[in-house]
N, C-alpha and C positions, 0 to 999 in steps of 0.2 A: 558477790558484791553487790550491795544494797546503796542505791543512788537517790539523793533528794531530787525529784524530778522538778520541783519549782525552781530549784537552784540552777538546774540544768537549763532551763529556759532562760535565765538570765546570763549564764556564763557560756554557752556554747552554741549560740546562734549565729553563724557567719553566714553572710548571704553572697558575698562576692569576694573573690580573691584577686586583688589588684596590687602590684608591686610598683611604686613610683620611685622615681630617681631625683633626688634633690641635689642642686649645686652647693652641697655642704661640705665643709672639711671633715675628712674622717677622724680629726682630731677634736671636733667640737664635742662639747658635753651633751648627753642624750637629751637633756631637758632642752637645750636649744633646738634641735631636731624636732623634738615634739611640738614646741612652739611654732615652728615654721611650717609643720605639717598641718596644725590646726588653722592657722592663718589661711592657708591655701584651700584646704578641702573639708573642713568641718561644716555640717550641714547649715548652720547659723553662723552669722557673724559672732565673733567672741570678743567682749570687752578687754581692753588692755590690762585693767586690774587684776582679771583671771589669768591672763597668759603671763603676768609678772610675778604670780605667787612662786615661792621658793622651791616647790618640789613638784615632780610630776603627778604623785598621788593627789595633791591638793588641787592641781590644775584639772585633772579628770574627774575628781569629785565634784567639781562645779559644772560638768557638761551634762552627761546623762548616764543610765545605769550601764550602758554596754560598751562605752569607750574604756579599753583596758590596755595596760602596758604588760607585755610579756618578756622575760627574759628568753634567750633562745632555748634554754631547757624547758621552760614553761610553755612555749610555744609547741615544742614537740609533744608534750603532754596534751595539750590543747587538740592538736590535730589527731593524736591517738584517740581521743574521746570522741572526736567527731566521726572517726573511721570505726568505732566500736572495738578499739584495741587497748588492752590493759596487760600489765605484768601481775602474775599471780599464780594460784594453783588451779583455778577453774571450777570453783563451787558456788552455789547461791546457798544462803543461809536463812534461817527462820528461828525465832525464839518461842519456846514453849515452857510450861510449867517445869518440865524436867530439865531444861537447859536449852543449849543452841544445837540444832541439828542441820544436816545438809538436806535441801529440798530439791537440788539438781546438781549433777556432775556434768559438765560441758563435754560433748564429745571430742575426743582426740586431745584432751588437756592433760596436764601432769597428773591431776587427781584421778582421772579415770585410768591412766597408765599404771598408777600406783595401787590401784583396786578399791578405791573409795566408793561408796554407795550412797544413793538417796536414802535417807531414814537413818544414817549413821549419826550418833550423838558425839559432838566433839567435846572431850574432857581434858585434854592437855595440849599445849603448844610449846615444843622445845622442853619437854618435862615439866612445864609450869601448870598448874591447876587453873582452869579457865571456867569451871562450872559455874561461877557466879559472875561471870563477866557479862556485861552487855554487849550487843552484836557490835557496837563501834568500838569497843576495846578489844574484842576479839578480832576484828578485821585490821586494826591497828598492828596487831601481833602476826598477822598472816602475810601483810606487806612486807616487801623486800626488793631487792634488785634482781634482774634477770641472771639466772645461773646460780643463784644462791639457793641453799637448801633449807627447809624447814621441817621439823619432825612433828607429826600429827598423831595424836592418840585418840581413837574413837571407841564408842561402846556399841557393838552390833550384837543383838539379841543376847545381851548379858555378858558378851565376850570382849575383852579389851584387845585391841588391834592397833600396833604402832607402824606408821608409814613414814619413809624419809622421802620427801617429794622436792624436787628441783624446780623453782619458779621459772616460768617462761611467759614470752609474750603471747598472749591469746586474742585472736580476732573473731568476734562474733559476727555470725551472719547479719546484715543489715535488714534483709527481707525473709520472713519466715511464712509459708504457706501451707493450706491443706484444703482438701475437698470436703465441703459440707454436705449434709444430706439435701437431696434435690438436685445434685450436681452444681452447687454454688461454690465457685472458687472464693477462696478467702486469703488475702495476704496482709499481713502486718508489716509496716515499714517504720523502722526505728529511727532512721537518719537520712539526710540528703547529703551522701558522700558520693566518691568516684565510682563506687561499685554498685549504688543503687538501681539505676535503670538496668543494667545488665542483669541483676539478680530478679528484677521484676520480670523481665523477659523470659528469663530461665523458668520462674515459676509458672508463667502462663503456657510455656511450652510443655512443662511437666504436668500441668492440669489442663491440657488441651481439650477434655470433654467438658469443661465448664460452659454452663448456659447463661451464666450471670456471674457477676463480680462483686465482691465487698472488698474496698480497700481500707484499711485501718490505719490512721494517722493520730490516733489517740497517743498522748505522752511524747509525740515526736517534736523535738525542740528546733528542729530546722537543720540548715547545712547550706550548701553552696546555691546560688541563685540559678545557675545554668542548669542544674539538676531539676530544680522546681519548674523551670521552662520546659524540659525534656519531659518531666511527668506530665505537665499540662498538655504537651504535644501527643500523649498517648490516648487521648479523648478526642475523637474525630470531629466532634461539633466545635471545638474550641479554635479561636484564631489568635488572640492575645492572651499574654500571661499576666502582665502588671504594668503600672505606670510608675515611673521613678523620677522623683523630682529632687534635684540638688539645688545648691544655692544659686546657680546660674540658669539652669534649663529643666524642661520636663520632656521625658522620653517614653514612648510606648514600646515595650518588649513583646515581641511575638512569641507564640508558643513554638518550640523547637519539635517539629513533626517527626514522629518515629516510624520504623518500618513495621513494628508491632504495635497494635492498638487494641483498645476494647471495642469489641463489634456490638455490645448490648449497653443499655443504660447501667450505670455503676452505682452502687451505694457508697458513700464516703463517711468514715466514721472520724468524728473530732472530739476533743474535750478541752477543758480549760488550761491543759498542758500542751496543746497543739500550738506551736508558735512558729513565727517568722516564715520560712519556707513552706511550712505546712499551711500557713495561712494564704500564701500565694496561691497554692493549689485550690484550696478550698474556695478562695474568693473567685478564682478565674473560672472553675467549673460551675459554680453557682450562677455567676453572671452569664455564662453560656448555656445555662439550663442543661448541662452535660451529665450531672450526677444528683442524686437526692442525699442531702446531708442529714446525719443523724447524730445526735449527742448533745454536746454543752456549747455554749459560745466559746471561742477560742481565746487565747492569751492576751492578745491584742498588742503585738510587738510589729509596728509598722515603720521602724527605724532600720536602716541598711548600714552595714558597716563594712569597711574596706580594711585589709590587711597591708600595713606599711612598713617596709623593711627599713631599718636604721642603719647606719654605717658600721655599728658595733655588732650587728646581726640580731640585735633584739628586735621586737616586732610590736608596732602599736596597732591595736585594733580600734579604729576611729569611725564613730558615725558620720557618713558622708552623705546621705540622702534619706528621704522619706519615700515610702512606696504605698501604692493604692491598689485596689482592684482594677480590672480593665475598664469597668464603668465608673471609675473614680470614687468609689466607696472607701471611707476612711477604715483604716485598720488599727493604727496606734491608739491603744488605751480603749478601743472599742471592739475589736474582734470580728469574726464572722459568725454569724448566728445561724444555725442548722435549721433546715426546713422542719424537721421533727425533734423536739427536745425530749431527751430521755436519758436516765441514767443507765440504761441497759441498750445500748445502741446496736451491738452486734445481734443479740437475740431478737430484737425488735425487727431489725433490717431483713434478718432470715426469715422471721415468721411472716412478714408482709410479701415476700417473695413467693413463699410456699402457698401462702392462702390465696394468692392471685392465680396459681395453678389449680386450686381446688374451687374453681368458679362456681359451679353448680352444686357444691356440697352444702350441706346444712351445718351450721355452727350450733353446737350443743353447749349447756350450761357449763361454764369453767369450774375447774376443781382448784382450791387454793389451800396452801399450807399443808399439803399431804406429807406424810412421813417419807424418808428416803427409801425405805423398803416397802413403800405401798404397792399392793397388786391390784388390778382393775378388773371389773366385771362388765362386759359389753352386752348390752340386751339388743336383741335384733327383733325386727317387725315380724318376721316369719321364721318358722323352722327351717334350718340351714342343713346342707349336705356337708358334714365333717370334713370331707377330703377337700373341699372348694375353699374351705376357711385356712388360708395359709398366711405365713409371714410377709407375703407380698400384698395380701389384702388389708391385713391389721398391722400397723405400724406404730411404734413409739419413737418420735423423733426428738433429739435434745437441740433446742433451739440455740444455734451458734456451734452446733456439733454435728454428729452423724445419726444415723439410725441406730437405736438401741437394741441390743440383743436380748431376745424376749423367748419364753416358752408359752404355748398356747395350751390351755386345759379347757376341753369341750364338756362343761358341766351339765348342760341340759340342751334340749333342741332349740332352745332360744337364746341361749347364754354362753359366752366364751369368757374364760378367766385369762387375762393377760399377765404374765408374770416376768418382770425384768430379771435377768440373770445376775445382775449387779446392782447394788444399792445406787439409786439417782443421786445427783450432786445436790448437796444441800445449798438452797438459794437459786438453784437452777430452774429454768423454764422449759416446758416440753409440750408437744402435741401428740395427742392419741388421735391416729387417722384411721378410719374404716373407708376403705376404697370400694368402689363399686366391682361387681364381677363375680361375687360369690352366688352359689346356686341355692336355690330354695329346696326343700328335701321332697316335697310332693309334686308341685308343678314342673319341677326341674327348669323352671325360668330362671334367668339370670338378673341380679339386682343392678339397677341402672344409676342410682344415686348413692352419694357417699356422705361421710359426715366426719366432723373433727371435734376436738374437745381441748380447750388451753388448760394446761396443768402447771401449777406453781408449787414448788417443794420448800418446805419449811427449812 
């Protein structure tokens, strides 16, 4: 499933869940209820000319981009999106010159149970040829109701395989995490929903050996405000989360302190699609000097919505407040500017932490646009003892990733060839590090200085 991230920022940023009860007859038309809610709770006074427009869509169209009317069914779909849930077969797609192929099969999904694999080329859906379809057209054919079947034919290594798959509700994890080289814990947070903080705590427990954390809020469109307050509360240096200004009052909201917190300074990654609740966190930790922000200026959504139930069980998502950082910096149409602006925030944050650990190391001339299959020759100042030159001494580190598996070829008394066992990633950044501790051949002394080289792959 492929999603327009910019559209997500506009449609799926809910910051507070509030249910109000109006003394309105259940027989009243929904438009009358909408008018009454707007009069009482909209962030600004609304002219009667707007309120007297003949349809709900026309009224909301004069307010702001985030005020929306949901039928009860649309509201359910909205909550599913916020909670990373959808009905489908559980595959990610990508277009190529040869057609549309599967790039990922979600663990535990109907597609996995049916035996589909990443790399399978989709050629038919329900017996209909789709080799000339766009991704959007193919996705439309894959959509359907929970429990319904769809027949998928794929091409795998020249062999046609047909599978009958039953669509099901699939819930993606909100937090994904891994350990990067140097014992750096990394977690990517996709949304601010009811499971977010619990998943973050589980990730921190699973990666308990992490000595530094990188928290990634890129492409995160937001979610519930209390979850943002809880995330801010995971940074020990923070006190407040945000300032909320309604039509009638201004309130400072505290960080909600957690029993599990980051013990070290944290790097926070943001980009132009980090919106609303992501901006609450980014603004709060920046004001408190609790994290270093990397990436791009955030989306700039500083309007807060409330979810208002109507007597007919439809829901009005209405802008009811503006919010600011704890130091009252404006977010709406401005965003949060990172400390370090870069289009490669993960790699750069990882590099900065690693290089800090190489405080006494010498930085050598960088290598740029190297081929993915590049082998490297390291020249040493003195003849070395081959048995002392190990993979703990020479490391190739993928920035934003792990230590690369390499082979070492001792080509001469002063040269070692470093051979990656697999091709490097095109467009990736790496560090080649020579740590101290190797022994010289004659004097049997041990080297006391290290060095490193920046490498970018074309």
